[in-house]
N, C-alpha and C positions, 0 to 999 in steps of 0.2 A: 604421313609418314614419307621420309625421303624428300620433302619439299625444302628443307632448311630454313623455313619460316619460324619465327619465333616472336614472343611477346617479352618485353624487358620490363621489369619492375624494380622500383628502388624506393627507399624510405630515408626520411631524414634522420639526422643522428639522434634526435629526441623521440622519434617513433610517431610525431604527430602528422606528418604529411607523407602520403604515399603517392608515387607518380607511376604511371603505365604507359608504355609505348608499344602498340601492336606492330604486326609485320609491315603495315603501310605507313607506319610513322604517325598514327593517329594517337594523340596524347589525351591523358585524363589525370586529374589530380583530385585526391580525397584528403580532406584534412579533419582531424578528430580532436576532441578536447581530452582533459585529463581522465575523464571517466570512459572513454572509448566511444562517446557519441559522435556521430558525423555532424559536423558543423559547417562544411563547405565542400561543394563539389564543382570542379571545372571540366567541361568537356570541349575538347577543340574540334569543331566540325570543319570538314575541308569542302569548300564550295566550289573549287575550280579545278577539280581533278586530282588524280593520284600523285602527279609530279610535285605540285606545291605542298600537298599534303605530307609527303615523305621528307621535304626540306624544312617542314615546320614553319613555312612562310606564309601559308594561305589560310591556316586554320583560324576560326572565329571561337574565341573562348566564350562559353555559355556558363554562367555562374549561378549556382542555387545554393542558398543559404540557409541554415536551421538554427533556431533558437530553442532553448530549454528552460523550464523552471530550475532555478538553482538547488531548492530544497528537495523538490519531488524527483528531479531528473527526467521529467516528462517533457515531450516536445510541446512547445507553445506556438511556434511560428515556422512556416516555410514561405520564403521570400524568393521571387524569380528574378532574372537578370535584370528587369526593368524596375527593380525595387518595389514592386507590388507583393503585399502579403496575400498569398493565394489561399492559405489555410492558417487558422488560429484557434487555439484550444484555451479554455479556462477550466480550472481544477478546484475542488474543494480541499480541505486539509488532508483528507484520506486519499487523495490522488484520483478521485472519480472525476470524469468530465461533466462539467455542469453545463457548459455552453460552448458552441463550435461555430465558426464561420467558415464558408467555402465559397470562392467566387464562381464556382461553377454550380453547386448544388445548393446555395443559400445558407441560412441560419438553422441551428437545430438546438433544442433545449432538452436536458434529460433530468428527471425527478427521482428521487430514492426515498424508500420508507426508512423506518427507524433501525432495520436489520441491514441497510446497505442495499437492498435489492432494487433494481430498476423497476419501478411501477408505472412510469409515464414517460413517454418520449414524443416531443412535438416538432415537426419539421417546418420548413420555410413556408409551407402552404397552409398551416394550421391544422394539418391532419395529425391526430394523436394516436398512439399505441398504447393502450392501458392494460397491464396485467392486474386483474382484480383480486385473484385468488392465487394462493400457492399451496403446495403440500407441506407436509413435515420436513421434506429434505430441500426445500426452498425451490422446488421446480414449479413453473407456471402450470396452472390448471386452468384457467379462464383468461383469455386475451381478448379485448374488445377494441376494435378500430373505430374511431369518430372522425367525421369530416370536420371541416373548419366551422360549421354552425353548432357542433356538439352532438349531432345525429349519430346514432349507432348505425354503422354501415355493415361490418362484417364482424362475427365472432368465431373464436376457435376455442374448443375444449379439448383437454388432454387428460388420457388416464394411462397409467404406467404399469408395466409388468412388475408383479411382486417379487419375482425372483431375480430378473436381469435389470439391476440398477441402471436407469438412464434410457431404458427401451420403452417407448410408448406402445401400449397394447390397443389403444383406440384414440383416434382423433376425429372431431366432428367440425365441420365448416358450416356456418350459417351467413348466407348473403341476404340481407334484409330487403334489397330491392327486388328479390324474387319470392318473397313471402317468408312464413316463419319455419318452414320445413328445412332440414338440414340440406345444403347443397351437395355435400360430399361427406362420406363416412369412410374412414379406413380402419381396418382392424389387422392386427399382426400377432404372429406367433412365432417365437424364436426358441432354438434349442440352449442348451446351457453354455454352448459356446458362442452364442449371439447369432448363429445362422438362421435365415429366414426359412421356416417350415411352411408357413401360410401366409399369404398376404390377400385381404379382400378390399376392394375398392367399390363402393356404391355411390353412384352419380345421380342426382335427381334427373328424372326423364323430362327434359325441357320441352318435349313435344306433346305432352300429356295435358290438355286444358283442364281437366278435373283436378289434377295434382296441383297445378298452379293456382287454381281458385280455391284451393283448400277443402275440396269436396273428396271425403273418403280419405282412405289412407294413401299416402304418397307413393307414386311409382318410381322405381330406381333402376338403372342400368348397372348391373352388377358384374365385376371382373374378378375371378380368383385364380390366384397363382400359388401352386404348391411346389415343393422340392423335397427329395430325399437324398442323404449323403451317406458316404462310406465311413468306416470308422477312422480313416485318415483325413476326413474332411472334404474329399472330392463330390462334387455334386453327381449323382448317378441318374436322376430322373428329374424332369420339370414338366408341369402340366399346367395349361391354361385353360379356364372355363369361362363362359359368358352366359348371362341371362339377362333378356330385355324384352321390350314388346315385340321385336322381331323373331327372337328365339323362344319366347314363351318364358314362363316363370321358372322353369327348371334349368339348371346350369347344364350347358352343352360343352364338351370338349372340343376346342378348335386347334389345340396344339398339345402334342405330348411328345417329348424328345427324351432319349436315353444316351447316356455318355459313357465312352470306354477310354481307360487310361492305360499307359505302359507302366512298367514297374518303378520308373522314376517320377511317376505322378503327372505325366504330361498327357494332354488329351490326344487321342489316335483316332477316335471315331464317334460320329453322332448319328442317331437312328431315329427315324420318324416310327414311333410305337403304334400308331394308329394303322398305318399301311405296311409295317415291317420292311420299309426301304431305307436306304442310307441317304442322309444329307451328305456326310463325309465318309468315305470308305477307309481311308487311311492318312495318317499325316507322319512324314519324316522330318527329323530334326537335325540341324548341323551341330557342330561341337560346342556352339555357343548357345545352344537351346532355342535357336530361331527356326521357324518351320521354313524348309526348303523345297519339299514336294508335298502337295495336299492333292489327294484323289477324292473327286466329288462323286456323288451318287448318280449323277446324269451323264456318266461315262466321259467326264471331262477331267483335266488335271491342271493345277496351278503349280507352277515352278518359280522360285525366288532366288535371287542373288544379292549379296550384300558387300559392302566395302570393309576396309579394316577398322571403321568406327562403328559398324553394326548397322549402317544406313542402308535402306533397300536401293539397289542400283538396277534391278531388273525384275520384270514380272512377265512370264509367258503362260498363256493359256493354250492348252491342246486340247483337241478332240481325240478320244480313244476308241471311237466307233469302229467295229469290224476289226479290231485288233491292230489298226494303223494309228499311227500319231500324226496327226495333222494340227499345224500351228493355226490357232484362230486369231490371236493378236499378240503383240509383243510390246512392252512398255519399258523404256530406259529412263534412268534418273541420273542427273549429274548435278554435283554440288560445289558452291563457291568454297575455295581452298581455306580462307582464313576463318569466316564465321560461319560456315556450313549452311548458307542459304542455298536453295535449290536453283541451279542456273538454267537447267533445260530439262524438258520432258518430251521424249519422243514416243509417241504412240503409233506402231505400225499395224494396221488392221490387214492382216495377211490374206486371210482365205476369201474374202468377199469384195472389199472395197479397193484392193490393191493400191493403197495409198498410205502414206505415213503423215502424222501430224507432230509438229515439233514446236513446243513452245519454250521460248528462251527468256530468262530473266537477268537483268543487271542490277547492281546496287551500287551505291555511293561508298565511300570510305567508313561512313557511319554505319553500314549494314542497312540502310533504308532503300526500298525498292526505287530504282531510278528509271527503269525502263522495261518493256516487255515486247516480244515479237513472236507472232503466232503463224505458222505455216500449216496450211490444212490441205494441200493438193499434192498429187503424187509427185509433180515437179516443185521443188522448193520455191516458194514464192511468198513474198512478204504481204499477207492478206490483212494482218491486223498489227499495229504497234502502239504502244502507249509510253509516254514519258512524264515525268514528275519533276517539279521544281520546288525547293524548299527555302524558307527564310531561315534567319540565323538562330531562330529558337526551334527549328525543326518542324514548322507548320507548312502543310502543303500550299503553296501559293498559285500553282499553275499545273493543271494535267492536260496533255494533248494526246488524242486518240487519232489514228490514221488507219482507215480500212478502204477496201475497193469500194468507190463510189463517193468518197468525201472524207472530210477531216472535221473532227470534233475537237474543240478547244474550250476548256473551262478555266477561267480566271478567278481565283478565290480571293475575296477581300481580306484585309487584315482581319484575323479572328477577333481582335478588340474592336472591330468595325472600321475606325479611322485612328490614325497615329495619335491624335489628341486624347482619345479615350484612355490611353494608358495613364495619363495624369489624373484623369477622372477617377479610374480604379485606385490609384494611389492615395488620393487625397480623400475619397469619400468611401465611407464603410458599406454603402449599399450598392456598389458597383457603378457602371458607367452610366453616363447620361447621353442617350442617343440623339442624333442630330435631326433636324427638322424633316429631312428627306427620309429617313428610316421610320419615323413616327407616322407621317403621312401615308406610306405605303404599307405599313404593318398593322396600323392602329395600335401601336404600343401605348400601354396604360400602365404607369409606375405602380398603381395600387395592386395589380393583379399579374403583371408580367415581369419576367426577369431579363437579366442582361448577362448571361453566363460568360466569364472572362475568356474561355478557350473556343467558346462555340462560333461557328460560321454565321455570319449575319448577312452576307450576300455574295452572290456568285454570278458571273457572266458565262453563260454556256453557248457555244457556238457549234452547231451540228453540221455545218457546211452550208446551210441555206440562210444563216444569219444568226445574230447574237441574240439570246434571251437572257434577260436579268431576273434573277430570282432572289427574294428577300425571305429571310427565316426569322420566326418569332418564337419565344421560349417562355415557358412559365418560371416561377420563382425557384423551382428544383432543377432547372435546366432541361426540361422535357420539350421537345419541339411541338409547338401547339399549332403553328400555321406556316405554310408555304405560299407566297404570293408570287405568281409569275406575271410581272407587270407587261411583258411583251405580248404574250397570248391572252391577257386578261383572264386568267384562271386562278383557283387557289384551291388548296387542300387543307382541312382542319381536323386536327386531332384532339379528342377528349380522353381524359385519364381516369383511371379508378385511384382509390387510395393507395393502391400497390404501385402507382407510377406506370400501370400497363394500360395501352390504348383500350378504351372500350368502344369507341367509334371512330371511324375514318370516313370523312366526307369530302366529296369532290364538287367544285362549283364552277360554273361558266361565268365567273365575274371574280374581280380581285378582292371585293369587300365581303365574300362568303355569305351574302344574303340571299333570301328566297330559299326555293326547294334545291337540294343538291341534285346533281346528275346521278350520282351514286352514293351509298351509304353502306357501310359494313359494321356490324355489332359483334362484340366479344363477350364472352364470360369465361372467368378464370376460376379454377379449384385451388386445392391446397398446394402450397409451393409456387403459386402463380402460374401453374400449367393450365394452358387453354382448354376448356371443355365444352365450348360451343362458339360457332360462328355463323352468321347469316347475312346474306347480301340483301340490301333493299334499293328499290328503285328512286325513292324520294324521301323526304323528311318524315313521312308518315308511315315508314316502314315500321314494322313491328319490333317490339324489344326482343332480346335474345331468347326468352322462353316462349316466343310464338314464331317458332321457325317455319320457314317456308320450303324447306327440303333443298336438295341439291339437283342441280341440272346436269345430266349425264349426257354426253355427245360422243359417239363412237364412230369413227370413219372406218368402214369395212366393206369388203366384197366377198362373194362366194360363187359357188357353181350348184348345178342341180342334177349332178350325175346320180344316176339311180332313181330319178324322177322325183327328186324332193330336194328343195333349197337348203343351204346352209341354216342352222339355228344356233341362237346365242341366249344365254341367261346371265343376269346380273345377281350376285349374291352378296350379302353383308353378314359377316360371321355365320355362314352356312344358311341363312334364310334367304330363299329366292325372291327378289323384289319384282323382277320382270323377266319374260321370255318373248323373243321376237324371232322373226325369219329375215334372213339377210338374202333378199331376192334380187339382187343386181350383180351383174358380172364386172362392173367397174365400181371403183372406189366411190363411195357416197357418205356424206354425214347426215343423212336423213334419219339415222337411228338415234333418236333423242327422246328423252322423256325426263320427268322431274320426280325425285323420290319424296315420299312424305316425311322423311327423316333426314336431315343433313348427314352425309356420309362420314364427315369428320368428327361427329358428335361421339366421343368416347367409345369408338369401335376399333377393332384391330384389323379385320380382314375383310378386304373389298376384292372380289374375285370375279372375273368375266369367263364364262365357260362356252366351249364348243361341245354340242350334246348329240350330234347325230353324224359322226364320221362313218364313211361308207366307201369301200373299196371292193371291186372285182376284177381280177387279173384279166386283162383284154377288153374289159368293158368300160370301166369308169373309176374315178377317184374323186370323191367329194372332199374339198378342202375349204379352209376359211383363211382369209387375209385381214388382218386389222392393222390398219396404219397408226392409229392413235386413239387414245381414251382421253377425253377432256372432262374433268369434274369441277364445275363452277368455273374458275379461272385458270385452274392449272391442267396442263397438258402433259401425259406421260407417253413415252414410247412404250411399245410392248414387249417384244421378246429381246430386248438389247441387254445382253448379261453385263456389259460393262457397267450398267446402272442399277445392277443388282436384281434384274427381273429373272424370274424362273418360271419354266413350263412345267406342270404337273398333270400326269395322266389320272383319270378317274373311270369308274365303271369297271364292268366285267371283261371287257374285250382285252385291254392292255393290263398287265400287271407291274410293268416296269416304268420308271419316270422317263427312261431314255427315248422310249417311242415318240415322245413329243419334241425330242431334242436330237432328232437324227442328223447325220452329217449334211451340212448345206443349209440347214434350217436354223441353226443355233442363233445367228445373228440376223435373220430375215424377219418378216412380219407373218410368217405362214405357221398356221396351226394344222398339223397333220394327222392328228388322232383326237379321240374323245379326251379332252383336257381342259385346263384352265390356267390363266396367268393371275398372279395377285399383285395389286397395286401396292406401292409403298403407303405407309401411313401419312396422312395429310397434315 
């Protein structure tokens, strides 16, 4: 508003060609056929800055062409500016896709039964998805996934709600690499308006050896979520329960939240029904219905400001302890005028750090990120910058990072590997023909490996100490299967499931990926491709996912022994205590480490670290605990940093208010000053 910037659009007399010129003079052209199908687009990229762009002299036209079946009106080809057919479809007389090619994802074939239902789909790796059974409404009941050898790998079965059409009441997943028991079972119950009343997810306990050996009844980790609603459809109460080997066979409530709304149906309050304390005390909204003031249950307040387009321009968090309003931090956002990209983010940590962080972003005329500048000191100083260069097709060709201590520069090779590969794609239906250098460095095998058209094949990375050359190898569906660092003589290998999700990641101290890896991670996936298990191994003989070694927890902490006793801590997962220990050092130490019998990220929601023996006597002493960080396996978390969503909660009889753990001055520190706990985010 008030900028006088505009976009000019015009159309040819016959209506087939539309042209658009934005406020910077960037032009684009769209051409359609008599049926309204887009048959050609031209985007003029400006490679030399805004001046030439506005004069329309420096723009490079990038043309994409589309072709259609004349009878069916279905798209048959997508052709890029190099004349390469990047996508192609073939249809039967009913307009069903029979065969498709994609220069990034490979070839796929679809089969239909006599009723026109898809009963088999085969991808470029030979993996097939087979729907073997349908119900009377043509909904799939049994779906089996087979690998390229024809072996059954996964199976999903579906049961449907009899009253709510299209709603599944039960879904089962079988992963035959883990045995014959269902890996995951979900059941759902909805009301007549389709709202979820109860949802239960049971995941096979991958730590129970008897279960995996098929001995006795299989054991599961069960999560149950329930909800109740008002007559107007607003959610009034939600509750989450869990049962596992840690909590016992009975479901235990881990979260129970009530919601309150105003007369317009907007949320104004949420309450922890277990402790009868508020998560949110109140919410005020502006005239557009956007929250502008949120009062939190820990005696803090969030305030928001917006621009005329409804974008957030400022967020302020205040502490209201003692009736005083003290700003804790202040974040400001600025946006690019034409395309709305974020141009700067200023984060002022007022109460503790006495500094501000400013992140600035710049874009080229096409709206692509061109550079960033990050200042993280009280006195503005360029501590980190990054800049990007693009080729005429929009691919990143170079990235340069500069920070205190050195410069890192990445030169990306042509995504088609070398210029000659363009003709190889154009003339060969199976993609490019890599040169001898690429084959020797990656071990490329045309029988099993792919050469995706747009994927990066090589990069030269310079971290200031020298240039490292890395080659990238892909399978026939475009999945990255190997990274080869020929400079450091190391490699990383990825193996994929039939879902095209990585099931192992292995690091080697040689470029050929031979011998035992230095490290290896295993992954297990449930319904919808959601990861339900992860384990880290030291070498190739590490156990498969169902023989988990647990998680390594390392806590960096210090305490004091006021009152004659050192600070004590506990680790709990879903309310079940795994470990209790004494923090018996006045200086920070990471000696507090142990391994759990169950991986912490295995189908659990709440990982909590407690301080359990707070003590205070006026004029005598004050026992406190300081926690610098908690590391779970390879991930490190700050503790009480509310900017990253951490919250302190009180527990026990001594304190009844959450705010006692977040009193003024402690909100953004690592100090725990009462019997309380902090909860880590889900891993």
